[in-house]
C-alpha positions in Angstrom: 51.0 130.0 126.8 51.6 126.3 127.8 49.3 124.2 129.9 52.1 124.3 132.5 51.9 128.1 132.8 48.2 127.9 133.2 48.5 125.4 136.0 51.1 127.4 137.9 48.6 130.2 138.0 45.9 127.9 139.5 48.2 126.4 142.2 48.8 128.2 145.5 52.2 127.3 146.6 53.1 127.0 150.3 52.2 130.1 152.4 54.8 132.8 152.7 56.5 131.8 149.4 58.0 128.6 151.0 57.9 126.6 147.8 55.7 124.0 146.2 54.5 120.8 147.9 52.2 118.2 146.3 50.3 117.5 149.6 49.6 121.2 150.2 48.1 121.6 146.7 46.1 118.4 146.9 44.7 118.7 150.5 45.6 121.6 152.7 44.9 124.5 150.4 41.3 123.4 150.0 40.9 123.5 153.8 42.5 126.9 153.9 40.1 128.1 151.2 37.1 127.0 153.3 36.4 123.8 151.4 37.3 121.4 154.2 33.9 119.8 154.3 34.0 118.9 150.6 34.2 115.1 150.0 37.7 114.1 148.9 37.5 110.3 148.8 34.7 107.8 148.8 35.7 104.2 149.5 33.4 101.5 148.2 34.3 98.5 150.3 34.1 94.8 149.4 31.2 94.2 151.8 29.1 96.9 150.1 29.6 99.5 152.8 30.8 103.0 152.0 33.4 105.2 153.8 34.0 108.9 153.2 36.9 111.2 153.9 36.5 114.9 153.6 39.4 117.2 152.7 39.5 118.3 156.4 39.6 114.6 157.5 42.4 113.8 155.1 44.3 116.9 156.1 44.2 116.1 159.8 45.0 112.4 159.4 47.9 113.1 157.0 49.3 115.6 159.4 49.2 113.0 162.2 51.1 110.6 159.9 53.7 113.3 159.2 54.2 113.8 162.9 54.4 110.1 163.3 57.2 109.9 160.7 59.0 112.8 162.6 58.8 110.8 165.8 60.4 107.8 164.0 63.3 110.0 163.0 62.4 110.1 159.3 64.1 113.0 157.5 63.4 114.7 154.1 64.4 112.5 151.3 63.9 109.2 153.2 61.7 106.7 151.4 58.3 105.6 152.8 56.6 102.7 151.0 53.1 101.2 151.1 52.2 97.6 150.5 48.4 98.0 150.8 45.3 97.6 148.8 43.0 100.6 148.2 42.3 101.4 151.8 42.2 104.8 153.5 45.5 104.3 155.3 47.2 104.2 151.9 46.0 107.7 151.0 46.7 109.1 154.5 50.3 107.7 154.2 50.8 109.2 150.8 50.0 112.8 151.8 51.6 112.5 155.2 54.8 111.3 153.6 54.8 114.2 151.1 54.0 116.7 153.9 57.1 115.4 155.8 59.1 115.9 152.6 59.9 112.2 152.5 59.6 110.2 149.3 56.5 108.1 148.6 56.8 104.7 146.9 53.6 102.7 146.5 54.0 98.9 145.9 51.4 96.7 144.2 49.8 94.7 147.0 49.5 91.5 144.8 53.3 91.3 144.3 54.9 88.2 145.6 57.7 88.1 148.2 60.7 88.4 145.7 59.3 91.5 143.8 58.6 93.1 147.1 62.1 92.4 148.4 63.7 93.7 145.2 61.7 97.0 145.3 62.3 97.6 149.0 66.0 97.1 148.5 66.3 99.1 145.3 64.3 102.0 146.8 66.3 101.9 150.1 62.9 102.1 151.8 63.1 103.2 155.5 59.4 102.9 156.5 56.9 100.4 155.2 53.2 100.6 155.9 51.4 97.3 155.4 49.1 94.7 156.9 50.0 91.9 159.3 49.4 89.2 156.7 51.5 91.0 154.0 54.3 91.5 156.5 54.3 87.9 157.7 54.4 86.4 154.2 56.5 88.8 152.2 58.7 91.0 154.4 59.5 89.3 157.7 61.3 86.3 156.1 63.7 88.6 154.3 63.9 91.6 156.7 67.5 90.8 157.5 68.3 91.4 153.9 66.8 95.0 154.1 69.2 97.0 156.3 67.6 100.3 155.3 64.2 99.2 156.5 64.1 100.7 160.0 60.3 100.8 160.7 57.3 98.7 159.7 53.9 100.0 160.5 51.0 97.5 160.7 47.5 98.9 160.0 45.5 96.0 161.4 45.5 93.8 164.4 48.3 93.4 167.0 51.7 94.4 165.5 54.1 91.5 165.3 57.5 91.9 167.1 59.8 94.4 165.4 56.9 96.5 164.0 54.7 99.3 165.2 50.9 99.7 165.2 49.1 102.2 163.0 46.6 103.1 165.7 49.3 103.7 168.3 51.3 105.9 166.0 48.3 108.0 164.9 46.8 108.4 168.4 50.0 109.7 169.8 50.5 112.2 167.0 49.1 115.8 166.7 46.8 116.6 163.8 48.6 119.9 163.3 51.7 120.0 161.0 53.3 122.9 159.2 54.8 121.7 155.9 58.5 122.7 155.8 59.8 124.8 152.9 59.8 122.6 149.9 61.7 123.2 146.7 59.8 122.1 143.6 62.9 120.0 142.7 62.8 118.1 146.0 62.3 114.3 145.5 58.7 113.3 146.0 57.8 110.0 144.3 59.4 106.8 143.2 57.5 104.8 140.5 58.5 101.4 139.4 57.9 100.6 135.7 55.6 97.7 134.7 58.4 95.7 133.1 56.8 94.9 129.8 60.2 94.9 128.1 62.5 93.8 130.9 63.5 94.4 134.5 61.4 97.2 136.1 63.1 100.5 136.6 62.7 102.9 139.6 61.9 106.4 138.2 62.3 109.3 140.6 59.9 112.3 140.3 59.9 115.7 142.2 57.3 118.0 143.8 57.1 120.0 140.6 55.2 117.1 139.0 52.1 118.5 140.6 52.1 121.2 138.0 51.7 118.5 135.3 49.2 116.5 137.4 46.9 119.6 137.6 47.4 120.8 134.1 46.7 117.5 132.4 43.7 116.8 134.7 42.2 120.0 133.5 43.2 120.0 129.9 42.7 116.3 129.1 40.2 115.0 131.7 38.3 118.3 132.2 38.4 117.8 135.9 37.2 120.5 138.4 35.5 121.1 141.7 32.2 119.2 141.9 33.3 116.4 139.6 33.1 112.8 140.7 36.1 111.1 139.3 36.9 107.4 139.1 40.4 106.2 138.1 40.4 102.4 138.1 44.2 102.0 138.2 45.7 100.5 141.2 47.8 102.9 143.3 50.7 100.5 143.1 51.3 101.9 139.5 52.0 105.4 138.3 48.5 106.0 136.9 47.0 105.1 140.3 49.2 107.8 142.0 49.2 110.6 139.4 45.5 110.3 138.6 44.1 108.1 141.3 45.6 110.0 144.3 47.0 113.4 143.3 45.3 115.0 140.3 41.6 114.7 141.3 42.3 116.2 144.7 44.5 119.0 143.4 41.5 119.9 141.2 39.0 119.8 144.2 37.1 116.8 142.8 35.8 113.7 144.6 37.7 110.5 144.0 36.0 107.2 143.9 38.0 104.3 145.3 36.7 100.8 144.6 38.3 98.3 147.0 37.0 95.3 145.0 38.2 93.8 141.7 36.8 94.0 138.2 33.3 92.8 137.7 31.3 94.3 134.8 27.9 94.6 136.6 29.6 96.1 139.6 31.5 98.6 137.5 28.4 99.8 135.7 26.6 100.1 139.0 29.4 102.3 140.4 29.2 104.6 137.3 25.5 105.0 137.8 25.0 105.1 141.5 28.0 107.3 142.2 27.1 109.6 139.3 30.7 109.4 138.0 31.3 112.4 135.7 34.9 111.6 134.6 36.2 108.0 134.2 39.8 107.0 133.5 40.3 103.3 132.9 42.5 100.9 130.8 42.1 99.2 127.4 42.1 95.8 129.1 39.1 96.7 131.2 37.3 98.3 128.2 37.8 95.1 126.2 36.5 93.0 129.1 33.4 95.2 129.2 32.9 94.8 125.5 33.3 91.1 125.9 30.5 91.1 128.5 28.1 92.5 125.9 26.0 95.6 125.3 23.0 94.6 127.5 24.6 95.5 130.8 25.2 99.2 130.2 21.6 99.7 129.0 20.4 98.7 132.5 22.1 101.7 134.1 21.7 105.4 134.0 25.0 106.7 132.8 24.0 110.2 131.9 26.2 111.8 134.5 29.3 110.5 132.6 30.7 113.3 130.4 34.3 112.2 129.9 35.6 108.7 129.4 39.4 108.2 128.9 41.8 105.4 128.5 45.5 104.8 129.4 48.0 102.0 129.6 48.3 100.7 126.0 46.9 101.8 122.7 43.1 101.6 122.4 41.8 100.2 119.1 39.4 102.2 117.1 36.5 99.8 117.7 36.7 100.3 121.5 36.7 104.0 121.1 33.5 103.9 119.0 31.9 101.2 121.3 32.1 103.7 124.1 30.0 106.2 122.2 27.4 103.5 121.4 27.2 101.8 124.8 28.1 104.6 127.3 27.1 107.7 125.4 30.7 108.9 125.4 33.6 107.9 123.2 36.8 106.9 124.9 39.6 109.5 124.7 42.9 107.7 124.4 45.9 109.2 126.2 49.6 108.4 126.0 52.3 108.8 128.6 54.8 106.7 130.5 56.0 106.1 134.0 59.0 108.3 133.1 56.8 111.2 131.9 54.8 111.2 135.1 51.7 112.7 133.4 49.8 112.7 130.1 51.8 114.1 127.2 49.7 113.2 124.1 45.9 112.8 124.1 42.6 113.0 122.3 41.2 115.9 124.2 37.5 116.5 125.2 35.8 119.1 123.0 38.0 118.3 120.0 37.5 115.7 117.2 38.6 112.2 118.0 40.6 110.1 115.6 39.8 106.6 116.7 43.0 104.5 117.0 45.2 107.6 117.3 47.3 108.5 120.4 46.2 112.1 119.9 48.1 115.3 119.7 50.7 116.7 122.1 49.5 119.1 124.8 50.5 122.8 124.5 53.9 122.9 126.1 54.9 119.4 125.0 57.3 119.3 122.1 57.1 115.9 120.5 59.2 114.7 117.6 59.7 111.5 115.6 63.4 110.7 115.5 65.9 108.0 114.6 68.8 107.1 116.8 72.3 107.0 115.4 75.0 104.7 116.8 76.7 107.7 118.5 73.5 108.2 120.5 72.4 111.4 118.8 68.7 111.8 117.7 67.8 113.2 114.3 64.3 114.4 113.5 62.1 112.7 110.9 59.6 114.7 109.0 55.9 113.4 108.9 56.1 112.0 105.4 59.2 109.9 106.1 57.4 107.1 108.0 57.7 105.9 111.5 60.4 106.5 114.1 61.0 106.8 117.8 58.8 109.2 119.8 61.0 111.8 121.5 59.9 114.6 123.9 61.8 117.9 124.4 63.2 117.6 128.0 62.0 119.9 130.7 58.3 119.4 131.4 57.4 119.5 135.1 56.7 115.8 135.7 59.8 114.5 133.9 61.6 111.9 135.8 64.9 112.9 137.3 66.7 109.6 137.4 66.6 105.8 137.6 67.6 104.8 141.1 70.9 103.1 141.0 71.3 103.3 137.3 72.7 106.7 136.2 74.0 105.2 132.9 70.6 104.0 131.9 69.1 107.4 132.7 71.7 109.3 130.6 71.2 106.9 127.7 67.5 107.9 127.6 68.3 111.4 126.4 70.0 112.7 123.3 70.0 116.1 121.6 67.9 117.7 124.3 65.1 115.0 123.9 63.9 112.2 126.1 63.8 109.1 123.9 60.7 107.1 124.9 61.4 103.7 123.3 58.0 103.9 121.6 57.8 103.8 117.8 55.2 106.1 116.3 54.2 107.8 113.1 52.9 111.3 112.7 50.4 112.3 110.1 50.3 115.6 108.2 47.8 117.0 110.7 50.1 116.4 113.7 48.3 113.4 115.1 50.5 110.6 116.5 49.8 106.9 115.9 51.4 104.2 117.9 53.4 101.5 116.0 54.9 99.6 119.0 57.7 99.4 121.5 61.1 99.5 119.8 61.6 96.0 121.3 58.3 94.7 119.8 58.6 95.9 116.2 58.7 93.0 113.7 61.0 93.1 110.7 59.5 91.1 107.8 60.6 91.2 104.1 62.4 94.5 104.6 59.4 96.1 106.3 58.9 97.3 109.9 55.6 96.1 111.2 54.1 97.4 114.4 52.2 94.8 116.4 49.6 97.3 117.4 48.5 97.8 113.7 47.9 94.1 113.3 46.3 93.6 116.7 43.9 96.5 116.0 42.7 94.7 112.9 42.3 91.4 114.6 40.2 93.1 117.3 37.8 94.2 114.6 36.8 90.6 114.0 33.5 89.9 115.9 34.9 86.8 117.7 38.1 88.4 119.0 38.3 89.8 122.5 42.1 90.3 122.9 45.1 89.9 120.6 48.9 89.8 120.8 51.2 89.6 117.8 54.9 88.6 117.7 57.5 88.0 115.1 59.2 84.6 114.8 62.3 83.7 112.8 61.7 82.8 109.2 64.4 81.9 106.7 62.7 83.7 103.8 61.3 87.0 105.1 63.3 87.3 108.3 60.3 87.2 110.7 56.8 85.9 110.1 53.9 87.1 112.2 52.1 84.9 114.7 48.9 86.0 116.5 47.6 84.9 119.9 44.0 85.7 120.6 41.3 85.3 123.2 37.7 84.9 122.1 34.6 86.6 123.4 32.4 84.7 125.8 30.4 81.9 124.3 32.6 81.5 121.2 34.6 78.3 120.7 37.9 78.4 118.8 38.4 75.9 116.0 40.3 75.6 112.8 37.5 77.1 110.8 37.3 80.2 113.0 41.0 80.5 112.9 41.0 80.5 109.0 38.2 83.1 109.1 40.3 85.4 111.4 43.4 85.0 109.2 41.3 85.8 106.1 39.9 88.9 107.8 43.4 90.1 108.6 44.6 89.5 105.0 41.7 91.4 103.6 42.4 94.4 105.9 46.2 94.3 106.0 47.3 92.5 102.8 49.2 89.2 102.8 52.6 90.8 103.6 51.4 92.3 106.9 48.8 89.7 108.0 49.7 86.9 110.5 50.5 83.5 109.0 49.2 81.7 112.1 46.7 82.4 114.8 46.5 80.5 118.1 43.6 80.6 120.5 44.4 81.1 124.2 42.3 81.3 127.3 44.3 84.4 128.4 47.3 86.4 127.2 50.2 87.1 129.6 49.8 90.7 130.9 51.5 92.9 133.5 49.4 93.6 136.6 48.7 97.0 135.1 47.1 95.3 132.1 49.7 95.5 129.3 50.2 92.5 127.1 53.7 91.0 127.5 54.7 90.3 124.0 58.3 89.5 125.0 56.9 86.7 127.1 54.9 85.3 124.3 58.0 85.3 122.1 60.2 83.8 124.8 57.8 80.9 125.3 57.5 80.3 121.6 61.2 80.1 121.1 62.1 78.4 124.4 64.1 81.4 125.6 64.6 82.6 129.2 61.4 84.4 130.3 63.3 87.1 132.2 61.8 89.2 135.0 58.2 88.0 135.8 57.7 90.1 138.9 54.9 92.2 137.2 53.2 89.2 135.5 49.5 89.0 136.3 48.4 85.6 137.6 47.6 83.3 134.7 44.9 80.6 134.5 46.0 77.3 135.8 46.8 74.8 133.0 44.1 72.5 134.3 41.4 75.1 134.0 42.4 76.3 130.6 40.7 75.0 127.5 42.8 73.1 125.0 44.8 75.3 122.6 43.6 75.6 119.1 45.3 77.1 116.1 45.1 77.8 112.4 47.7 78.6 109.7 47.4 80.3 106.4 
């Protein structure tokens, strides 16, 4: 029996057999079952105050919003977007949209005007919920270029001309709403990819995705009623929706929502004071916590924490083991993509962890290592035959159903009944999968394929290194030579001697053929706003090539504030 079959038995479905709707499973069914007073969401505000929403509160408010959408003439399949930080109105909008059978698209609030315009246009968004400041800076100047955008709802202050006010919309709406019959194949969610390898894509998901949200939250995160769950991902990204909005509430847990940004002392305080039992975060944040030292976690009582998991990019073995030493729990790495909609491969709680491994596929996920032929067909590779592209047998509940406006690109992602992920992996004889790199990132040197993750993981084992990114550069002898970019832990200065020591460390661990020839110290590495290192950008800057789409690039330190670059060569 697959995890999907188990999840379907735990879900209720709409009353009278009217189908499957994400909002009903996450909110309304708990109220119907008599759990309306249970705490659904706790908001930790920037000013230190706390705001709570019960399941009953969330049910009523989201029903008001669904009625408000109906009054605006929004129909099933129309797209409703948010451009908000982690505030209650975002979560109310999310479930109200799904109740109305409209399609939810959450946009990252830190996007600049052009990325916002592109996503609103590509998603053919009809309703946008945002703040007055966001509207004035990012939307109003380009609204004439967005003919599909018929309504803008402002959550704060007096609504500018051409917009409506949140309070007026909600106060005029009833808090009673009957979710219409919903097919599990009705569109529900649009997620934009993070753009690590090129222009972001808009992946469409359906209401059936809730089966995978529930199944993976139970099987991988061990979530259930009574748990206090903290997913640190921003809801502008797929993780922040699948596991920050939907999954914990489907499971009847309490979700912690931190409205402030990353700060090590604050994060440890949240874990301790909120008695967080399940924590889902990203490798970038974990490395920043490691960089902050081991003294901070010892100041806090973290005994409530029973599961710590990671998502976003591969987690090196050292970070996995650091979790056990500093937090009392190892980090369980998980693998999935925007396109998969939910966790597919993981180190599961209650099972042995292989530090540095992606994990093993969940029951119901058929994963294979394949190679692509020029005709587009995929052929399996046996475990002993080395690395290849990770492929998943199509048909899991949260599988994306299309790329908006790009049918050809969607069709090209499938071959022989498999979804081709674009990630290169190897599988060992025990069925564990190990990440090699994105197909676009793999380095070809002296006839060998070298995954940057393997090299970066070794660099991160050096006591001075906080972050690492590795690329291949043209070399007349071996084809490509490896160059490493690293950031250093607090209090450590980079100089030529340290660079030589890091290179020697890499040669000892990897051998001279796989180790970088050069290391460069940087104050920060270019990352997407979801925390993934943008190796393509490192390479483009080194070679003087066009940088391509930068809409998801995290703000970088100003040149004037950055320490001078240092480097060393072997």
